[in-house]
C-alpha positions in Angstrom: 300.6 -122.7 51.1 301.5 -119.6 49.1 303.6 -120.2 46.0 306.8 -118.1 46.0 307.3 -115.7 43.0 310.9 -116.3 42.1 313.0 -114.3 39.7 316.6 -114.5 38.4 318.8 -111.5 39.0 322.5 -110.6 38.3 324.5 -110.0 41.5 327.6 -107.9 41.2 329.9 -108.8 44.1 333.0 -106.5 44.2 334.6 -108.3 47.2 334.8 -111.5 45.3 335.3 -109.7 42.0 332.6 -111.7 40.2 329.1 -111.5 38.8 326.6 -114.3 38.9 323.0 -115.1 38.3 321.0 -115.8 41.5 317.4 -116.8 42.2 315.5 -114.6 44.7 312.0 -114.1 45.8 310.4 -111.1 44.0 310.1 -109.1 47.2 311.8 -105.9 48.5 313.2 -107.8 51.5 314.9 -110.4 49.2 316.5 -107.6 47.3 317.9 -106.1 50.5 319.2 -109.5 51.6 320.9 -110.1 48.2 322.7 -106.7 48.4 323.6 -107.5 52.0 325.7 -105.5 54.4 322.6 -104.4 56.4 320.9 -102.9 53.3 317.5 -101.3 54.3 316.9 -98.9 51.3 317.7 -99.3 47.6 318.0 -96.9 44.8 318.5 -97.3 41.0 322.2 -96.9 40.2 321.9 -97.5 36.4 319.5 -98.5 33.7 320.3 -101.0 31.0 318.2 -101.1 27.8 316.7 -97.7 28.2 317.8 -95.5 25.4 315.8 -92.3 26.2 315.2 -92.0 22.5 312.7 -94.7 21.5 310.4 -97.1 23.2 311.5 -100.0 21.0 314.2 -101.3 23.4 314.4 -105.1 23.6 314.6 -104.9 27.5 314.6 -102.5 30.3 316.7 -103.6 33.3 317.7 -101.7 36.4 320.7 -102.0 38.7 319.8 -101.5 42.4 322.4 -100.4 44.9 322.3 -99.7 48.7 321.1 -96.1 49.1 322.4 -95.7 52.7 325.8 -97.5 52.3 327.8 -94.3 53.0 325.9 -93.7 56.2 326.9 -97.2 57.6 330.3 -97.4 55.9 331.7 -93.8 56.1 335.4 -94.4 56.1 337.4 -95.4 53.0 338.6 -98.5 54.9 335.1 -99.6 55.7 334.0 -99.0 52.1 336.9 -101.1 50.8 335.9 -103.9 53.1 332.5 -104.3 51.3 334.0 -103.6 47.9 333.9 -100.9 45.3 333.4 -101.3 41.6 333.2 -99.2 38.4 330.7 -99.8 35.7 329.9 -98.1 32.4 326.4 -96.8 33.0 325.6 -95.6 29.5 322.1 -96.7 28.2 322.7 -99.7 26.0 321.0 -98.5 22.9 321.8 -94.8 22.7 323.7 -94.3 19.4 324.7 -90.8 20.5 326.7 -92.2 23.4 328.3 -95.2 21.8 331.8 -93.8 21.6 332.0 -92.2 25.1 332.5 -94.4 28.2 330.6 -93.2 31.3 332.0 -95.0 34.3 330.3 -94.6 37.7 331.7 -95.9 41.0 329.5 -97.8 43.5 330.2 -99.3 46.9 328.9 -102.7 48.0 327.0 -105.3 46.0 324.5 -104.5 43.3 321.5 -106.4 41.9 320.3 -106.2 38.3 316.7 -107.1 37.6 314.3 -106.6 34.7 311.1 -104.6 34.5 307.9 -105.0 32.6 305.9 -102.3 30.7 304.2 -101.4 34.0 307.4 -101.1 36.0 307.0 -104.4 37.9 310.1 -106.4 38.7 310.9 -109.4 36.5 313.9 -111.6 35.9 316.9 -109.8 34.3 317.1 -109.6 30.5 320.6 -108.2 30.1 323.2 -111.0 29.8 326.2 -111.6 32.0 328.5 -111.0 29.0 326.9 -107.5 28.5 327.4 -106.6 32.1 330.9 -108.0 32.3 332.0 -105.8 29.3 330.9 -102.8 31.3 332.8 -103.6 34.5 336.4 -102.8 35.4 338.5 -105.5 37.1 336.1 -108.4 37.3 336.5 -112.1 36.6 334.0 -113.9 34.5 334.1 -117.1 32.5 331.5 -116.9 29.7 329.8 -120.2 29.2 330.3 -121.8 25.7 327.1 -122.5 23.8 
């Protein structure tokens, strides 16, 4: 029997207004299923930990979103039914951007995963706290250490 390659990812769910860590298979199909709503094609919506200045970032995570969401959910009412969220998409370690918020709007769920030096998908590195601070209108209870 083939052993499954599982990773941990952060799921942003705008309908429930929460973010959470989930375990998924490290496959493209599993990413589609986690994003849901009939997702068949994903694109990178944001990068976290990429500073475009140096290669010394502690992590490099990506946020995947449904690339075709507006083809399937073309009315504002349809889009609201699967949720809309705003997130600050500035690179985490760019000192030139620290004082300017850069909010982008996305429709539907999003999935944050890590990447290694060769671009392969790994478990996320960014924390829930770091993502929560970038989101508008989300509930999140940080766990006490």
